[in-house]
BASELUM-933236 format. One record per residue (C-alpha): residue number from 1; residue in one letter; y, z, x. Coordinates in steps of 0.25 Angstrom, whole numbers, plus 2048, in hexadecimal, padded with zeros to 3 digits. Example, Ala and Ser with C-alpha at 12.3 -4.5 7.8 and 13.67 -1.06 7.14 Angstrom:
BEGIN
<pt><num>1</num><residu>a</residu><v>7EE</v><w>81F</w><u>831</u></pt>
<pt><num>2</num><residu>s</residu><v>7FC</v><w>81D</w><u>837</u></pt>
This chain:
BEGIN
<pt><num>1</num><residu>m</residu><v>5DD</v><w>659</w><u>B8D</u></pt>
<pt><num>2</num><residu>t</residu><v>5D8</v><w>64E</w><u>B83</u></pt>
<pt><num>3</num><residu>y</residu><v>5D6</v><w>650</w><u>B74</u></pt>
<pt><num>4</num><residu>t</residu><v>5CC</v><w>647</w><u>B6E</u></pt>
<pt><num>5</num><residu>v</residu><v>5CC</v><w>649</w><u>B5E</u></pt>
<pt><num>6</num><residu>l</residu><v>5C1</v><w>642</w><u>B56</u></pt>
<pt><num>7</num><residu>s</residu><v>5C6</v><w>641</w><u>B48</u></pt>
<pt><num>8</num><residu>l</residu><v>5C5</v><w>639</w><u>B3B</u></pt>
<pt><num>9</num><residu>f</residu><v>5D4</v><w>63A</w><u>B3A</u></pt>
<pt><num>10</num><residu>p</residu><v>5D9</v><w>637</w><u>B49</u></pt>
<pt><num>11</num><residu>e</residu><v>5E8</v><w>634</w><u>B44</u></pt>
<pt><num>12</num><residu>l</residu><v>5E9</v><w>643</w><u>B42</u></pt>
<pt><num>13</num><residu>i</residu><v>5E6</v><w>645</w><u>B50</u></pt>
<pt><num>14</num><residu>d</residu><v>5EF</v><w>63A</w><u>B55</u></pt>
<pt><num>15</num><residu>a</residu><v>5FB</v><w>63F</w><u>B4E</u></pt>
<pt><num>16</num><residu>f</residu><v>5F9</v><w>64D</w><u>B53</u></pt>
<pt><num>17</num><residu>f</residu><v>5F9</v><w>649</w><u>B62</u></pt>
<pt><num>18</num><residu>a</residu><v>606</v><w>641</w><u>B60</u></pt>
<pt><num>19</num><residu>l</residu><v>60E</v><w>64E</w><u>B5C</u></pt>
<pt><num>20</num><residu>s</residu><v>617</v><w>658</w><u>B64</u></pt>
<pt><num>21</num><residu>i</residu><v>612</v><w>65F</w><u>B70</u></pt>
<pt><num>22</num><residu>l</residu><v>604</v><w>659</w><u>B6F</u></pt>
<pt><num>23</num><residu>g</residu><v>609</v><w>64B</w><u>B6F</u></pt>
<pt><num>24</num><residu>k</residu><v>612</v><w>64D</w><u>B7B</u></pt>
<pt><num>25</num><residu>a</residu><v>606</v><w>653</w><u>B82</u></pt>
<pt><num>26</num><residu>v</residu><v>5FE</v><w>646</w><u>B7F</u></pt>
<pt><num>27</num><residu>h</residu><v>60A</v><w>63E</w><u>B84</u></pt>
<pt><num>28</num><residu>r</residu><v>60B</v><w>646</w><u>B91</u></pt>
<pt><num>29</num><residu>g</residu><v>5FC</v><w>644</w><u>B94</u></pt>
<pt><num>30</num><residu>l</residu><v>5F9</v><w>652</w><u>B93</u></pt>
<pt><num>31</num><residu>l</residu><v>5EF</v><w>650</w><u>B87</u></pt>
<pt><num>32</num><residu>t</residu><v>5E8</v><w>644</w><u>B82</u></pt>
<pt><num>33</num><residu>y</residu><v>5E1</v><w>641</w><u>B75</u></pt>
<pt><num>34</num><residu>r</residu><v>5D8</v><w>637</w><u>B6D</u></pt>
<pt><num>35</num><residu>s</residu><v>5D5</v><w>637</w><u>B5F</u></pt>
<pt><num>36</num><residu>v</residu><v>5C8</v><w>631</w><u>B5B</u></pt>
<pt><num>37</num><residu>n</residu><v>5C6</v><w>62C</w><u>B4D</u></pt>
<pt><num>38</num><residu>i</residu><v>5B7</v><w>62F</w><u>B49</u></pt>
<pt><num>39</num><residu>r</residu><v>5B8</v><w>624</w><u>B3E</u></pt>
<pt><num>40</num><residu>d</residu><v>5B8</v><w>61A</w><u>B49</u></pt>
<pt><num>41</num><residu>f</residu><v>5AA</v><w>61E</w><u>B4C</u></pt>
<pt><num>42</num><residu>a</residu><v>5A4</v><w>61C</w><u>B3E</u></pt>
<pt><num>43</num><residu>l</residu><v>59C</v><w>610</w><u>B3D</u></pt>
<pt><num>44</num><residu>d</residu><v>59D</v><w>60C</w><u>B2F</u></pt>
<pt><num>45</num><residu>k</residu><v>5A8</v><w>604</w><u>B29</u></pt>
<pt><num>46</num><residu>h</residu><v>5AE</v><w>610</w><u>B21</u></pt>
<pt><num>47</num><residu>k</residu><v>5AF</v><w>618</w><u>B2E</u></pt>
<pt><num>48</num><residu>t</residu><v>5A7</v><w>623</w><u>B28</u></pt>
<pt><num>49</num><residu>c</residu><v>5A6</v><w>631</w><u>B2F</u></pt>
<pt><num>50</num><residu>d</residu><v>5A1</v><w>63A</w><u>B25</u></pt>
<pt><num>51</num><residu>d</residu><v>596</v><w>63C</w><u>B1B</u></pt>
<pt><num>52</num><residu>a</residu><v>58F</v><w>646</w><u>B12</u></pt>
<pt><num>53</num><residu>p</residu><v>588</v><w>652</w><u>B19</u></pt>
<pt><num>54</num><residu>y</residu><v>579</v><w>653</w><u>B19</u></pt>
<pt><num>55</num><residu>g</residu><v>574</v><w>65E</w><u>B10</u></pt>
<pt><num>56</num><residu>g</residu><v>580</v><w>65C</w><u>B06</u></pt>
<pt><num>57</num><residu>g</residu><v>58D</v><w>663</w><u>B05</u></pt>
<pt><num>58</num><residu>a</residu><v>59B</v><w>660</w><u>B02</u></pt>
<pt><num>59</num><residu>g</residu><v>5A4</v><w>657</w><u>B0B</u></pt>
<pt><num>60</num><residu>m</residu><v>5A1</v><w>64D</w><u>B16</u></pt>
<pt><num>61</num><residu>l</residu><v>59D</v><w>64F</w><u>B24</u></pt>
<pt><num>62</num><residu>m</residu><v>5A2</v><w>647</w><u>B30</u></pt>
<pt><num>63</num><residu>m</residu><v>596</v><w>63E</w><u>B35</u></pt>
<pt><num>64</num><residu>a</residu><v>590</v><w>640</w><u>B43</u></pt>
<pt><num>65</num><residu>e</residu><v>590</v><w>631</w><u>B47</u></pt>
<pt><num>66</num><residu>p</residu><v>59F</v><w>62D</w><u>B47</u></pt>
<pt><num>67</num><residu>v</residu><v>5A2</v><w>63A</w><u>B4E</u></pt>
<pt><num>68</num><residu>g</residu><v>597</v><w>639</w><u>B58</u></pt>
<pt><num>69</num><residu>r</residu><v>59C</v><w>62B</w><u>B5C</u></pt>
<pt><num>70</num><residu>a</residu><v>5AA</v><w>62F</w><u>B5D</u></pt>
<pt><num>71</num><residu>l</residu><v>5A6</v><w>63A</w><u>B67</u></pt>
<pt><num>72</num><residu>a</residu><v>59D</v><w>631</w><u>B6F</u></pt>
<pt><num>73</num><residu>s</residu><v>5A8</v><w>627</w><u>B70</u></pt>
<pt><num>74</num><residu>l</residu><v>5AF</v><w>632</w><u>B78</u></pt>
<pt><num>75</num><residu>g</residu><v>5A4</v><w>634</w><u>B81</u></pt>
<pt><num>76</num><residu>i</residu><v>59F</v><w>641</w><u>B7B</u></pt>
<pt><num>77</num><residu>p</residu><v>590</v><w>642</w><u>B7C</u></pt>
<pt><num>78</num><residu>n</residu><v>587</v><w>646</w><u>B71</u></pt>
<pt><num>79</num><residu>r</residu><v>580</v><w>652</w><u>B77</u></pt>
<pt><num>80</num><residu>l</residu><v>574</v><w>651</w><u>B6E</u></pt>
<pt><num>81</num><residu>d</residu><v>571</v><w>643</w><u>B72</u></pt>
<pt><num>82</num><residu>d</residu><v>563</v><w>641</w><u>B79</u></pt>
<pt><num>83</num><residu>p</residu><v>565</v><w>63E</w><u>B84</u></pt>
<pt><num>84</num><residu>p</residu><v>573</v><w>643</w><u>B85</u></pt>
<pt><num>85</num><residu>v</residu><v>57E</v><w>639</w><u>B86</u></pt>
<pt><num>86</num><residu>a</residu><v>586</v><w>63A</w><u>B94</u></pt>
<pt><num>87</num><residu>a</residu><v>594</v><w>640</w><u>B92</u></pt>
<pt><num>88</num><residu>v</residu><v>5A0</v><w>639</w><u>B97</u></pt>
<pt><num>89</num><residu>p</residu><v>5A3</v><w>63E</w><u>BA5</u></pt>
<pt><num>90</num><residu>g</residu><v>5AF</v><w>648</w><u>BA7</u></pt>
<pt><num>91</num><residu>p</residu><v>5B3</v><w>654</w><u>B9F</u></pt>
<pt><num>92</num><residu>k</residu><v>5AC</v><w>656</w><u>B92</u></pt>
<pt><num>93</num><residu>p</residu><v>5B5</v><w>656</w><u>B86</u></pt>
<pt><num>94</num><residu>r</residu><v>5B3</v><w>662</w><u>B7D</u></pt>
<pt><num>95</num><residu>v</residu><v>5AF</v><w>65E</w><u>B6F</u></pt>
<pt><num>96</num><residu>i</residu><v>5B4</v><w>667</w><u>B64</u></pt>
<pt><num>97</num><residu>y</residu><v>5B2</v><w>666</w><u>B55</u></pt>
<pt><num>98</num><residu>l</residu><v>5BC</v><w>66D</w><u>B4C</u></pt>
<pt><num>99</num><residu>s</residu><v>5B5</v><w>675</w><u>B42</u></pt>
<pt><num>100</num><residu>p</residu><v>5B6</v><w>681</w><u>B39</u></pt>
<pt><num>101</num><residu>s</residu><v>5A8</v><w>685</w><u>B3F</u></pt>
<pt><num>102</num><residu>g</residu><v>5AE</v><w>685</w><u>B4D</u></pt>
<pt><num>103</num><residu>r</residu><v>5B2</v><w>691</w><u>B56</u></pt>
<pt><num>104</num><residu>p</residu><v>5C0</v><w>696</w><u>B53</u></pt>
<pt><num>105</num><residu>f</residu><v>5CC</v><w>68F</w><u>B5B</u></pt>
<pt><num>106</num><residu>t</residu><v>5D4</v><w>698</w><u>B63</u></pt>
<pt><num>107</num><residu>q</residu><v>5DF</v><w>698</w><u>B6D</u></pt>
<pt><num>108</num><residu>e</residu><v>5D6</v><w>69B</w><u>B78</u></pt>
<pt><num>109</num><residu>k</residu><v>5CD</v><w>690</w><u>B73</u></pt>
<pt><num>110</num><residu>a</residu><v>5D9</v><w>687</w><u>B73</u></pt>
<pt><num>111</num><residu>k</residu><v>5DC</v><w>68B</w><u>B82</u></pt>
<pt><num>112</num><residu>g</residu><v>5CD</v><w>687</w><u>B86</u></pt>
<pt><num>113</num><residu>l</residu><v>5CD</v><w>67A</w><u>B7F</u></pt>
<pt><num>114</num><residu>a</residu><v>5DB</v><w>676</w><u>B85</u></pt>
<pt><num>115</num><residu>r</residu><v>5D4</v><w>676</w><u>B93</u></pt>
<pt><num>116</num><residu>e</residu><v>5CA</v><w>66B</w><u>B8F</u></pt>
<pt><num>117</num><residu>t</residu><v>5CB</v><w>65D</w><u>B94</u></pt>
<pt><num>118</num><residu>e</residu><v>5C8</v><w>657</w><u>B86</u></pt>
<pt><num>119</num><residu>l</residu><v>5C6</v><w>65C</w><u>B78</u></pt>
<pt><num>120</num><residu>i</residu><v>5BF</v><w>654</w><u>B6E</u></pt>
<pt><num>121</num><residu>l</residu><v>5C2</v><w>659</w><u>B60</u></pt>
<pt><num>122</num><residu>l</residu><v>5B9</v><w>655</w><u>B54</u></pt>
<pt><num>123</num><residu>c</residu><v>5C0</v><w>655</w><u>B47</u></pt>
<pt><num>124</num><residu>g</residu><v>5B7</v><w>657</w><u>B3B</u></pt>
<pt><num>125</num><residu>r</residu><v>5BA</v><w>653</w><u>B2D</u></pt>
<pt><num>126</num><residu>y</residu><v>5B3</v><w>655</w><u>B1F</u></pt>
<pt><num>127</num><residu>e</residu><v>5A8</v><w>65F</w><u>B21</u></pt>
<pt><num>128</num><residu>g</residu><v>5A8</v><w>65E</w><u>B30</u></pt>
<pt><num>129</num><residu>l</residu><v>59F</v><w>657</w><u>B3A</u></pt>
<pt><num>130</num><residu>d</residu><v>590</v><w>654</w><u>B3A</u></pt>
<pt><num>131</num><residu>q</residu><v>58A</v><w>65F</w><u>B42</u></pt>
<pt><num>132</num><residu>r</residu><v>583</v><w>656</w><u>B4C</u></pt>
<pt><num>133</num><residu>i</residu><v>591</v><w>652</w><u>B52</u></pt>
<pt><num>134</num><residu>i</residu><v>594</v><w>660</w><u>B54</u></pt>
<pt><num>135</num><residu>d</residu><v>586</v><w>663</w><u>B5B</u></pt>
<pt><num>136</num><residu>a</residu><v>587</v><w>656</w><u>B63</u></pt>
<pt><num>137</num><residu>y</residu><v>595</v><w>656</w><u>B68</u></pt>
<pt><num>138</num><residu>v</residu><v>59E</v><w>662</w><u>B65</u></pt>
<pt><num>139</num><residu>d</residu><v>5A0</v><w>66C</w><u>B70</u></pt>
<pt><num>140</num><residu>e</residu><v>5A7</v><w>676</w><u>B67</u></pt>
<pt><num>141</num><residu>e</residu><v>5AC</v><w>678</w><u>B58</u></pt>
<pt><num>142</num><residu>i</residu><v>5B9</v><w>67F</w><u>B56</u></pt>
<pt><num>143</num><residu>s</residu><v>5C0</v><w>684</w><u>B4A</u></pt>
<pt><num>144</num><residu>i</residu><v>5CF</v><w>686</w><u>B49</u></pt>
<pt><num>145</num><residu>g</residu><v>5CD</v><w>690</w><u>B3E</u></pt>
<pt><num>146</num><residu>d</residu><v>5C4</v><w>696</w><u>B33</u></pt>
<pt><num>147</num><residu>y</residu><v>5C8</v><w>68C</w><u>B28</u></pt>
<pt><num>148</num><residu>v</residu><v>5C3</v><w>67D</w><u>B25</u></pt>
<pt><num>149</num><residu>l</residu><v>5CC</v><w>671</w><u>B27</u></pt>
<pt><num>150</num><residu>s</residu><v>5C9</v><w>663</w><u>B21</u></pt>
<pt><num>151</num><residu>s</residu><v>5CE</v><w>65D</w><u>B2E</u></pt>
<pt><num>152</num><residu>g</residu><v>5C8</v><w>65F</w><u>B3C</u></pt>
<pt><num>153</num><residu>e</residu><v>5D5</v><w>658</w><u>B41</u></pt>
<pt><num>154</num><residu>v</residu><v>5DE</v><w>664</w><u>B3E</u></pt>
<pt><num>155</num><residu>a</residu><v>5D5</v><w>66D</w><u>B45</u></pt>
<pt><num>156</num><residu>a</residu><v>5D4</v><w>664</w><u>B51</u></pt>
<pt><num>157</num><residu>l</residu><v>5E3</v><w>663</w><u>B51</u></pt>
<pt><num>158</num><residu>v</residu><v>5E4</v><w>672</w><u>B51</u></pt>
<pt><num>159</num><residu>l</residu><v>5DB</v><w>673</w><u>B5E</u></pt>
<pt><num>160</num><residu>i</residu><v>5E3</v><w>668</w><u>B65</u></pt>
<pt><num>161</num><residu>d</residu><v>5F0</v><w>66F</w><u>B62</u></pt>
<pt><num>162</num><residu>a</residu><v>5EB</v><w>67C</w><u>B67</u></pt>
<pt><num>163</num><residu>t</residu><v>5E5</v><w>676</w><u>B74</u></pt>
<pt><num>164</num><residu>y</residu><v>5EF</v><w>66B</w><u>B78</u></pt>
<pt><num>165</num><residu>r</residu><v>5FA</v><w>675</w><u>B7A</u></pt>
<pt><num>166</num><residu>l</residu><v>5F2</v><w>67D</w><u>B84</u></pt>
<pt><num>167</num><residu>v</residu><v>5EF</v><w>671</w><u>B8D</u></pt>
<pt><num>168</num><residu>e</residu><v>5F6</v><w>672</w><u>B9A</u></pt>
<pt><num>169</num><residu>a</residu><v>605</v><w>66D</w><u>B9A</u></pt>
<pt><num>170</num><residu>v</residu><v>605</v><w>66A</w><u>B8B</u></pt>
<pt><num>171</num><residu>i</residu><v>60E</v><w>676</w><u>B88</u></pt>
<pt><num>172</num><residu>t</residu><v>615</v><w>67F</w><u>B92</u></pt>
<pt><num>173</num><residu>p</residu><v>60C</v><w>68B</w><u>B96</u></pt>
<pt><num>174</num><residu>a</residu><v>617</v><w>695</w><u>B93</u></pt>
<pt><num>175</num><residu>s</residu><v>617</v><w>690</w><u>B84</u></pt>
<pt><num>176</num><residu>l</residu><v>608</v><w>694</w><u>B83</u></pt>
<pt><num>177</num><residu>e</residu><v>609</v><w>6A2</w><u>B8A</u></pt>
<pt><num>178</num><residu>e</residu><v>60D</v><w>6AB</w><u>B7E</u></pt>
<pt><num>179</num><residu>e</residu><v>608</v><w>6A2</w><u>B72</u></pt>
<pt><num>180</num><residu>s</residu><v>5FF</v><w>6A9</w><u>B67</u></pt>
<pt><num>181</num><residu>f</residu><v>5F1</v><w>6AD</w><u>B6D</u></pt>
<pt><num>182</num><residu>s</residu><v>5F6</v><w>6AD</w><u>B7B</u></pt>
<pt><num>183</num><residu>g</residu><v>5F2</v><w>6BA</w><u>B81</u></pt>
<pt><num>184</num><residu>g</residu><v>5EC</v><w>6BE</w><u>B74</u></pt>
<pt><num>185</num><residu>l</residu><v>5F9</v><w>6BF</w><u>B6D</u></pt>
<pt><num>186</num><residu>l</residu><v>601</v><w>6B7</w><u>B62</u></pt>
<pt><num>187</num><residu>e</residu><v>60E</v><w>6B1</w><u>B66</u></pt>
<pt><num>188</num><residu>y</residu><v>61B</v><w>6B9</w><u>B65</u></pt>
<pt><num>189</num><residu>p</residu><v>626</v><w>6B5</w><u>B5A</u></pt>
<pt><num>190</num><residu>q</residu><v>62F</v><w>6A9</w><u>B5E</u></pt>
<pt><num>191</num><residu>y</residu><v>63E</v><w>6A7</w><u>B5B</u></pt>
<pt><num>192</num><residu>t</residu><v>648</v><w>69B</w><u>B5D</u></pt>
<pt><num>193</num><residu>r</residu><v>656</v><w>698</w><u>B58</u></pt>
<pt><num>194</num><residu>p</residu><v>65D</v><w>69C</w><u>B50</u></pt>
<pt><num>195</num><residu>e</residu><v>65E</v><w>6AB</w><u>B54</u></pt>
<pt><num>196</num><residu>q</residu><v>65F</v><w>6AF</w><u>B46</u></pt>
<pt><num>197</num><residu>y</residu><v>658</v><w>6A9</w><u>B3A</u></pt>
<pt><num>198</num><residu>g</residu><v>65C</v><w>6AF</w><u>B2D</u></pt>
<pt><num>199</num><residu>i</residu><v>65C</v><w>6BE</w><u>B2F</u></pt>
<pt><num>200</num><residu>l</residu><v>651</v><w>6BD</w><u>B3A</u></pt>
<pt><num>201</num><residu>k</residu><v>656</v><w>6BD</w><u>B49</u></pt>
<pt><num>202</num><residu>v</residu><v>64F</v><w>6BA</w><u>B56</u></pt>
<pt><num>203</num><residu>p</residu><v>64A</v><w>6C6</w><u>B5D</u></pt>
<pt><num>204</num><residu>e</residu><v>655</v><w>6CB</w><u>B66</u></pt>
<pt><num>205</num><residu>v</residu><v>64B</v><w>6CC</w><u>B72</u></pt>
<pt><num>206</num><residu>l</residu><v>649</v><w>6BD</w><u>B72</u></pt>
<pt><num>207</num><residu>l</residu><v>658</v><w>6BB</w><u>B73</u></pt>
<pt><num>208</num><residu>s</residu><v>65A</v><w>6C5</w><u>B7F</u></pt>
<pt><num>209</num><residu>g</residu><v>655</v><w>6BD</w><u>B8A</u></pt>
<pt><num>210</num><residu>h</residu><v>64E</v><w>6C9</w><u>B90</u></pt>
<pt><num>211</num><residu>h</residu><v>640</v><w>6C2</w><u>B94</u></pt>
<pt><num>212</num><residu>e</residu><v>638</v><w>6CF</w><u>B95</u></pt>
<pt><num>213</num><residu>n</residu><v>63D</v><w>6D5</w><u>B88</u></pt>
<pt><num>214</num><residu>i</residu><v>639</v><w>6C7</w><u>B81</u></pt>
<pt><num>215</num><residu>r</residu><v>62C</v><w>6C7</w><u>B88</u></pt>
<pt><num>216</num><residu>q</residu><v>629</v><w>6D6</w><u>B83</u></pt>
<pt><num>217</num><residu>w</residu><v>62E</v><w>6D2</w><u>B75</u></pt>
<pt><num>218</num><residu>r</residu><v>625</v><w>6C6</w><u>B74</u></pt>
<pt><num>219</num><residu>l</residu><v>619</v><w>6CD</w><u>B79</u></pt>
<pt><num>220</num><residu>r</residu><v>61B</v><w>6D8</w><u>B6F</u></pt>
<pt><num>221</num><residu>k</residu><v>61D</v><w>6CE</w><u>B64</u></pt>
<pt><num>222</num><residu>r</residu><v>610</v><w>6C7</w><u>B68</u></pt>
<pt><num>223</num><residu>i</residu><v>608</v><w>6D4</w><u>B67</u></pt>
<pt><num>224</num><residu>e</residu><v>60F</v><w>6D8</w><u>B5A</u></pt>
<pt><num>225</num><residu>k</residu><v>60C</v><w>6CB</w><u>B53</u></pt>
<pt><num>226</num><residu>t</residu><v>5FE</v><w>6CA</w><u>B58</u></pt>
<pt><num>227</num><residu>l</residu><v>5FB</v><w>6D8</w><u>B53</u></pt>
<pt><num>228</num><residu>a</residu><v>601</v><w>6D5</w><u>B46</u></pt>
<pt><num>229</num><residu>l</residu><v>5FA</v><w>6C7</w><u>B44</u></pt>
<pt><num>230</num><residu>r</residu><v>5EE</v><w>6C7</w><u>B4D</u></pt>
<pt><num>231</num><residu>p</residu><v>5E9</v><w>6D4</w><u>B51</u></pt>
<pt><num>232</num><residu>d</residu><v>5DC</v><w>6CE</w><u>B54</u></pt>
<pt><num>233</num><residu>l</residu><v>5E3</v><w>6C7</w><u>B60</u></pt>
<pt><num>234</num><residu>i</residu><v>5E7</v><w>6D4</w><u>B65</u></pt>
<pt><num>235</num><residu>r</residu><v>5D9</v><w>6DA</w><u>B64</u></pt>
<pt><num>236</num><residu>q</residu><v>5D3</v><w>6CE</w><u>B6B</u></pt>
<pt><num>237</num><residu>g</residu><v>5DE</v><w>6CF</w><u>B76</u></pt>
<pt><num>238</num><residu>e</residu><v>5DB</v><w>6DE</w><u>B78</u></pt>
<pt><num>239</num><residu>e</residu><v>5CC</v><w>6DC</w><u>B79</u></pt>
<pt><num>240</num><residu>a</residu><v>5CE</v><w>6D0</w><u>B83</u></pt>
<pt><num>241</num><residu>g</residu><v>5D8</v><w>6D8</w><u>B8B</u></pt>
<pt><num>242</num><residu>l</residu><v>5E3</v><w>6CE</w><u>B8A</u></pt>
<pt><num>243</num><residu>f</residu><v>5EF</v><w>6D7</w><u>B89</u></pt>
<pt><num>244</num><residu>e</residu><v>5F7</v><w>6DD</w><u>B94</u></pt>
<pt><num>245</num><residu>r</residu><v>5FC</v><w>6EB</w><u>B94</u></pt>
<pt><num>246</num><residu>e</residu><v>609</v><w>6E8</w><u>B8D</u></pt>
<pt><num>247</num><residu>t</residu><v>603</v><w>6E0</w><u>B82</u></pt>
<pt><num>248</num><residu>r</residu><v>5F9</v><w>6EC</w><u>B80</u></pt>
<pt><num>249</num><residu>t</residu><v>604</v><w>6F6</w><u>B7F</u></pt>
<pt><num>250</num><residu>i</residu><v>60C</v><w>6EE</w><u>B75</u></pt>
<pt><num>251</num><residu>i</residu><v>5FF</v><w>6EC</w><u>B6C</u></pt>
<pt><num>252</num><residu>a</residu><v>5FD</v><w>6FB</w><u>B6C</u></pt>
<pt><num>253</num><residu>e</residu><v>60C</v><w>6FE</w><u>B69</u></pt>
<pt><num>254</num><residu>l</residu><v>60B</v><w>6F4</w><u>B5D</u></pt>
<pt><num>255</num><residu>r</residu><v>5FE</v><w>6F9</w><u>B58</u></pt>
<pt><num>256</num><residu>k</residu><v>604</v><w>707</w><u>B58</u></pt>
<pt><num>257</num><residu>s</residu><v>610</v><w>702</w><u>B50</u></pt>
<pt><num>258</num><residu>g</residu><v>606</v><w>6FC</w><u>B46</u></pt>
<pt><num>259</num><residu>v</residu><v>606</v><w>6EE</w><u>B4A</u></pt>
<pt><num>260</num><residu>g</residu><v>5F8</v><w>6E7</w><u>B49</u></pt>
């Protein structure tokens, strides 16, 4: 997987890719990345990349020309050109614009994007991008939530963090199996040393060494937590037929006892 991030502040991207598991994955050659400074493609001496929007209104808008030149430098064709510019041979990267107007980002979406060969992420600033760049180059707009950020870089880093860990061999598969949203449920509570913290103790079942009892406890806690915090996930799982008989039985028991 290759991540290519177009930004006015590439140092944010460079720092992120040097950290923790992500940095190790890059070092091991499991991932590659490149940060592209959009200002490098501005032609005036001030490296101007924004201007006032036509029609008036508050704020500034990122200009089409520097962003378009940055994308062209990567071999991404402008699909509105007449005649169309030939694409670079090989798998086509997916061009994504991080925007509050985009489709919601979910774990399922992250899984799909993690299978791509290359993601090209466009980071907006100010009032966003000139619409002509979106029309000409962008394959998909994605929103990380129903709120507005001043930094498209932050949204891009969220998408990167959610997807890179799903790329094969970056993280042990067993670590991903019972995470939140896998199988339609949230993750069970986790504990580590010490066994007692103040008056709170680690549940005895986790100290028992009885693997089947631990499995059953964890499943029940996953269902209990999901019913309490995200009952919508339970409803979605039921509608999609995700749950096995054991899970359905526990859901019914917990609902009967007043949970969810």
